[in-house]
C-alpha positions in Angstrom: -148.4 15.2 143.9 -149.6 15.0 147.3 -152.0 17.9 147.5 -152.5 17.5 151.2 -148.8 18.2 151.8 -148.8 21.2 149.5 -151.8 22.7 151.1 -150.3 22.3 154.4 -147.1 24.3 153.3 -149.2 26.8 151.8 -151.5 27.2 154.9 -148.3 27.5 157.2 -147.1 30.4 155.1 -150.4 32.2 154.9 -150.8 31.7 158.8 -147.4 33.1 159.4 -148.0 36.2 157.3 -151.5 36.7 158.8 -150.2 36.4 162.3 -147.4 39.1 161.6 -149.5 41.5 159.6 -152.9 41.3 161.1 -152.4 40.4 164.6 -148.9 41.8 165.2 -147.8 38.5 166.7 -144.0 38.5 167.2 -142.4 36.6 164.3 -140.5 34.1 166.6 -144.0 33.1 167.9 -145.6 33.3 164.4 -143.1 30.9 162.9 -143.7 28.3 165.6 -147.5 28.4 165.3 -147.3 28.2 161.4 -144.7 25.1 161.8 -147.3 23.5 164.2 -150.2 24.3 162.0 -148.4 22.8 158.8 -147.4 19.8 160.8 -151.1 19.1 162.0 -152.5 19.7 158.5 -149.8 17.4 157.0 -151.0 14.6 159.3 -148.2 14.6 162.1 -149.2 13.4 165.5 -148.6 15.6 168.6 -145.5 13.7 170.0 -143.7 13.9 166.3 -144.6 17.8 166.1 -142.9 18.3 169.6 -139.9 16.2 168.4 -139.6 18.1 165.3 -139.6 21.5 167.1 -136.9 20.3 169.6 -134.9 18.9 166.6 -135.2 22.0 164.3 -134.5 24.6 167.1 -131.6 22.8 168.6 -129.9 21.6 165.3 -130.1 25.2 164.1 -129.0 27.2 167.1 -126.0 25.3 168.1 -124.0 27.1 165.5 -126.1 30.2 164.9 -126.4 31.4 168.5 -122.7 31.4 169.0 -121.7 33.2 165.7 -124.4 35.8 165.9 -123.7 36.4 169.6 -119.8 36.8 169.1 -120.5 39.0 165.9 -122.8 41.3 167.9 -120.2 41.8 170.6 -117.5 42.4 168.0 -119.6 45.1 166.2 -120.6 46.8 169.4 -117.0 47.5 170.5 -116.1 48.8 167.0 -119.3 51.1 167.2 -118.5 52.3 170.6 -114.9 53.1 170.0 -115.5 55.0 166.9 -113.8 52.6 164.6 -116.5 53.0 162.0 -116.2 56.8 161.8 -112.4 56.6 161.6 -112.7 54.2 158.5 -115.3 56.5 156.7 -113.2 59.6 157.6 -109.9 57.8 156.2 -111.7 56.8 153.0 -113.1 60.3 152.3 -109.6 61.8 152.8 -107.9 59.3 150.4 -110.7 59.3 147.6 -111.2 63.2 147.8 -114.5 65.1 147.4 -114.8 64.3 143.6 -114.9 60.5 144.5 -116.7 60.7 147.7 -119.6 58.7 146.6 -117.2 55.8 146.1 -115.8 56.3 149.4 -119.3 56.1 150.8 -119.9 52.8 149.2 -116.7 51.2 150.4 -117.2 52.7 153.9 -120.8 51.2 154.1 -119.5 48.0 152.7 -116.6 47.6 155.3 -118.5 49.1 158.3 -121.6 46.9 158.1 -119.4 43.7 158.3 -119.4 44.1 162.2 -121.9 46.6 162.7 -125.7 46.3 162.3 -127.1 48.2 159.3 -129.3 50.9 161.1 -126.4 51.8 163.7 -124.0 52.1 161.0 -126.3 54.4 159.0 -127.0 56.5 162.1 -123.3 56.7 162.9 -122.2 57.8 159.4 -125.1 60.0 158.4 -123.5 63.1 159.7 -120.6 62.8 157.1 -123.3 62.6 154.4 -124.9 65.8 155.6 -121.4 67.5 155.6 -120.6 66.2 152.1 -124.0 67.8 150.9 -123.3 71.1 152.5 -119.8 71.3 151.3 -120.8 70.5 147.6 -124.3 71.9 147.3 -125.3 68.8 145.2 -128.3 66.5 146.3 -127.8 64.5 149.5 -128.9 61.5 147.6 -125.6 61.5 145.6 -123.7 60.4 148.8 -126.5 58.7 150.9 -127.6 56.1 148.2 -123.9 54.9 147.8 -123.5 54.6 151.6 -127.0 52.8 152.0 -126.1 50.4 149.2 -122.7 49.5 150.7 -124.5 48.9 154.1 -127.2 47.0 152.5 -125.0 44.6 150.5 -122.8 43.8 153.3 -125.7 43.4 155.6 -127.5 41.0 153.4 -124.6 39.2 151.8 -121.5 38.8 153.8 -121.1 36.9 157.3 -120.6 37.5 160.1 -123.8 39.6 159.7 -126.7 37.6 161.1 -128.9 37.3 157.8 -126.4 35.2 155.7 -125.2 33.3 158.7 -128.9 32.2 159.4 -129.5 31.2 155.8 -126.0 29.5 155.4 -126.8 27.4 158.4 -130.4 26.3 157.2 -128.9 25.4 153.7 -125.7 23.8 155.4 -123.4 26.1 153.3 -119.9 26.7 154.0 -119.5 30.3 155.4 -116.2 30.8 153.8 -117.8 30.1 150.4 -120.6 32.5 151.3 -118.3 35.2 152.2 -116.2 34.8 148.9 -119.5 34.7 146.6 -121.0 37.6 148.6 -117.9 39.8 147.9 -117.9 38.8 144.2 -121.5 39.5 143.8 -121.3 42.6 145.9 -119.1 44.4 143.5 -121.4 44.7 140.5 -124.3 45.2 142.9 -122.5 48.1 144.5 -121.8 49.7 141.2 -125.3 49.4 139.9 -127.3 50.1 142.9 -125.0 52.4 144.8 -122.9 54.5 142.3 -124.9 54.4 139.1 -128.3 54.4 140.6 -127.2 57.1 143.1 -126.0 59.5 140.4 -129.1 58.9 138.4 -131.5 59.5 141.2 -129.4 62.5 142.5 -130.1 64.5 139.1 -133.7 64.0 139.6 -134.5 64.6 143.2 -132.4 67.4 144.8 -132.5 67.1 148.7 -130.7 69.4 151.1 -129.3 68.2 154.3 -131.6 68.5 157.3 -130.9 71.7 159.3 -130.5 69.7 162.5 -127.8 67.0 162.1 -127.7 63.8 164.0 -124.8 63.7 166.4 -123.1 60.4 166.9 -122.9 59.3 170.5 -119.6 57.4 169.9 -116.0 58.6 170.2 -114.2 59.8 167.1 -111.6 57.2 167.0 -108.8 59.5 166.0 -106.3 57.8 168.1 -106.7 54.5 166.3 -104.9 53.7 163.1 -107.1 52.6 160.2 -104.7 49.9 159.3 -105.4 48.3 162.8 -109.1 48.8 162.6 -109.3 47.1 159.1 -106.9 44.4 160.3 -109.3 43.5 163.2 -112.2 43.4 161.0 -110.5 41.4 158.4 -109.1 39.0 161.0 -112.1 36.6 161.3 -113.0 36.8 157.6 -109.4 35.9 156.7 -109.3 33.1 159.2 -112.7 31.6 158.0 -111.6 31.9 154.3 -108.4 30.1 155.3 -110.2 27.3 156.9 -112.4 27.0 153.9 -109.6 26.7 151.4 -108.0 24.2 153.7 -111.1 22.0 153.7 -111.8 22.3 150.0 -108.1 21.3 149.1 -107.3 24.5 147.7 -104.4 24.7 150.4 -102.5 21.6 151.1 -100.8 21.1 154.5 -98.8 18.1 155.2 -98.1 18.3 158.9 -101.0 17.0 160.7 -100.5 19.3 163.9 -100.4 22.4 161.7 -103.5 21.1 159.7 -105.5 20.8 162.8 -104.2 24.3 164.2 -105.4 25.9 161.0 -108.7 24.0 161.0 -109.3 25.3 164.6 -108.4 29.0 163.9 -110.4 28.9 160.7 -113.6 27.9 162.4 -116.0 30.8 162.7 -116.2 30.2 166.5 -112.5 30.6 167.1 -112.1 33.3 164.4 -114.7 35.4 166.1 -113.4 34.8 169.6 -109.9 35.9 168.5 -111.5 39.0 166.8 -113.5 40.0 169.9 -110.2 39.7 172.2 -108.3 41.8 169.6 -111.0 44.5 169.5 -111.3 44.3 173.3 -107.7 45.0 173.9 -106.6 47.1 170.8 -109.6 49.3 170.3 -110.8 49.4 174.1 -108.3 48.8 176.8 -105.5 50.2 175.0 -107.4 53.4 174.5 -108.5 54.0 178.1 -112.0 52.3 178.0 -112.5 50.4 181.3 -113.2 46.8 181.7 -116.6 47.7 183.2 -117.6 49.9 180.1 -116.5 47.1 177.8 -118.4 44.5 179.8 -121.5 46.8 179.7 -121.1 47.5 175.7 -120.9 43.8 174.9 -123.7 42.7 177.4 -126.1 45.4 175.9 -125.3 44.0 172.2 -127.0 40.9 173.1 -130.5 42.2 173.0 -130.8 42.7 169.3 -128.7 39.4 168.6 -131.3 37.7 170.7 -134.1 38.5 168.5 -132.2 37.2 165.4 -131.2 34.1 167.1 -134.7 33.2 168.2 -136.1 33.9 164.7 -133.4 31.5 163.2 -134.2 28.8 165.5 -138.0 29.2 164.7 -137.0 29.1 161.1 -135.1 25.9 161.6 -138.2 24.4 163.3 -140.2 25.5 160.1 -137.7 23.7 157.7 -137.8 20.5 160.0 -141.5 20.3 159.6 -141.1 20.4 155.7 -138.4 17.7 156.0 -140.2 15.3 158.4 -143.5 15.7 156.6 -142.1 14.9 153.2 -143.4 18.2 151.8 -139.8 19.5 151.1 -139.0 16.3 148.8 -142.4 16.5 147.2 -142.0 20.4 146.2 -138.3 19.4 145.0 -139.6 16.6 142.8 -142.4 19.0 141.4 -140.0 21.8 140.6 -137.6 19.2 139.0 -140.4 17.8 136.7 -141.4 21.2 135.4 -137.8 22.3 135.1 -138.1 25.3 137.6 -134.6 26.5 138.7 -134.2 25.9 142.4 -132.1 29.3 142.9 -135.0 31.3 141.1 -137.5 29.6 143.5 -135.4 30.6 146.6 -135.2 34.3 145.3 -139.0 34.4 144.6 -139.9 32.8 147.9 -137.9 35.3 150.0 -139.0 38.2 147.7 -142.6 37.5 148.2 -142.4 37.3 152.0 -140.3 40.5 152.0 -142.7 42.5 149.9 -145.7 41.3 152.0 -144.5 41.5 155.4 -141.5 44.0 155.2 -138.8 42.3 157.3 -135.7 41.1 155.4 -134.7 38.9 158.2 -138.0 37.1 158.3 -137.9 36.8 154.5 -134.4 35.3 154.5 -135.3 32.7 157.2 -138.7 31.9 155.8 -137.1 31.6 152.3 -134.3 29.4 153.5 -136.7 27.3 155.5 -138.6 26.6 152.2 -135.7 25.8 150.1 -133.5 23.6 152.8 -135.7 20.6 152.6 -135.5 20.7 148.7 -131.6 20.0 148.9 -132.1 16.6 150.3 -130.8 14.1 147.6 -129.2 16.8 145.6 -125.3 16.9 145.5 -124.8 20.7 145.3 -121.2 21.8 145.6 -120.3 24.4 148.3 -119.9 27.2 145.7 -123.4 26.5 144.4 -124.9 26.6 147.9 -123.3 29.8 148.5 -124.8 31.3 145.3 -128.3 29.8 146.7 -127.7 31.9 150.0 -126.9 35.1 148.1 -130.0 34.6 145.8 -132.3 34.1 148.9 -130.7 37.2 150.6 -131.1 39.2 147.4 -134.8 38.3 147.2 -135.1 39.3 150.9 -133.7 42.7 150.1 -136.2 43.7 147.4 -138.8 46.6 147.3 -138.4 47.9 150.7 -141.5 50.0 151.4 -143.9 51.2 154.2 -143.9 47.9 156.1 -140.2 48.0 156.4 -138.7 49.9 159.4 -135.7 50.7 157.0 -138.0 52.7 154.9 -138.9 55.2 157.6 -135.4 55.3 159.0 -134.0 56.5 155.6 -137.1 58.8 155.2 -136.6 60.4 158.7 -132.8 60.9 158.6 -132.5 62.2 155.0 -135.6 64.3 155.3 -137.4 62.7 152.5 -141.2 62.8 151.7 -142.8 59.3 151.2 -142.8 59.6 147.5 -139.2 60.5 147.4 -138.2 57.6 149.5 -140.2 55.3 147.2 -138.3 56.8 144.2 -134.8 56.8 145.9 -134.5 53.9 148.7 -137.3 51.6 147.5 -135.9 51.6 144.0 -132.3 51.2 145.2 -133.3 48.2 147.2 -134.9 46.7 144.0 -131.9 47.3 141.8 -129.8 45.9 144.5 -132.0 42.8 144.7 -132.0 42.2 140.9 -128.3 42.8 140.2 -127.4 40.6 143.2 -129.7 37.7 142.2 -128.5 38.0 138.3 -124.9 37.9 139.5 -125.4 35.0 141.7 -127.3 33.0 139.0 -124.5 33.7 136.7 -121.9 32.3 139.2 -124.3 29.3 139.8 -124.1 28.6 136.1 -120.2 28.9 135.9 -119.4 27.1 139.1 
């Protein structure tokens, strides 16, 4: 084993965490500094480091920037037009008061596909308050299932930014990531949302806060739920169709038709079509002006920009490991001792998540460490998708005081720090464990 390369990688990770935790340096800059430091310690010269930065950044962002940007605009239109609330209200009506925790899981699961986690939670939390006041049961009986549904989709299912970034770094098919994410999401929602929500609600009784948070979006009553779900499902369906075509599960003889489906099934085209459908069917058709829609979509680029830059910096870190040979060295070492690659990905992301708090940084750092280990390994698309979900699971674990999500949940649900640890923190841990075990089982089967 080349101990210089190993120490260079470890030093890079330590520098990354120190810059974020101690000096509060933005993660984008911290990742770049950590990458340069690892390169220097591994013996790279200045020109090679600069070339590696350009290669890692450019190779990653060509895909991620387009998909994350289009996804952010799509979600912003759905958020502003009240589509998220309309779906949640419909599910509650259909499932009834008795099965409202299940309705909350499904609402979170569907709505977090286009809408960012924190925004979706703030939009839907008044419904959780209303359910608690109506039934008198603990607020956690409804909040935990909602949070689980939101967190699962946010971590597992594209076009949310986290799994897109990890999929790109690992060169995994987005269609397979969507499919595996849905499969893994079912038992994960059952255990972390419904069963744990029921368990913790019996032990911590929480009343809805006196002052409810009012949503700033329209109620969306003029829109049909079928139309909203169809628009959300459009890009996912097209991407899956393209994946099945590429994998040979669907056979098309006509060359022109094959090319058409291939074009429509690419994430770029699928999300452009979804944006156009949302723009007209949810916006213009219901009286929202072109100027307002332009403003809504333009503002959505701010949070998307942060994620795009982080992903690019993660690509740089990955490229340093590739170009120095550290990645292949670590891969050989893991193979020699029989350490499973999927477990390494989970633990790497989990360690970064617990230490520094951000799930996005944990996903990208974990994927950056794992990606170079794939060189020379002939993993199938389903196995790569399982690896993506395992890393995403590790990045979801043990949300605590260094995670903004911890304080968001504590504030809006009126929980003490101890109650938040017992409910939200434990839910994210159950979610991570169930997600990883499910992904590993699929890895062994596929």
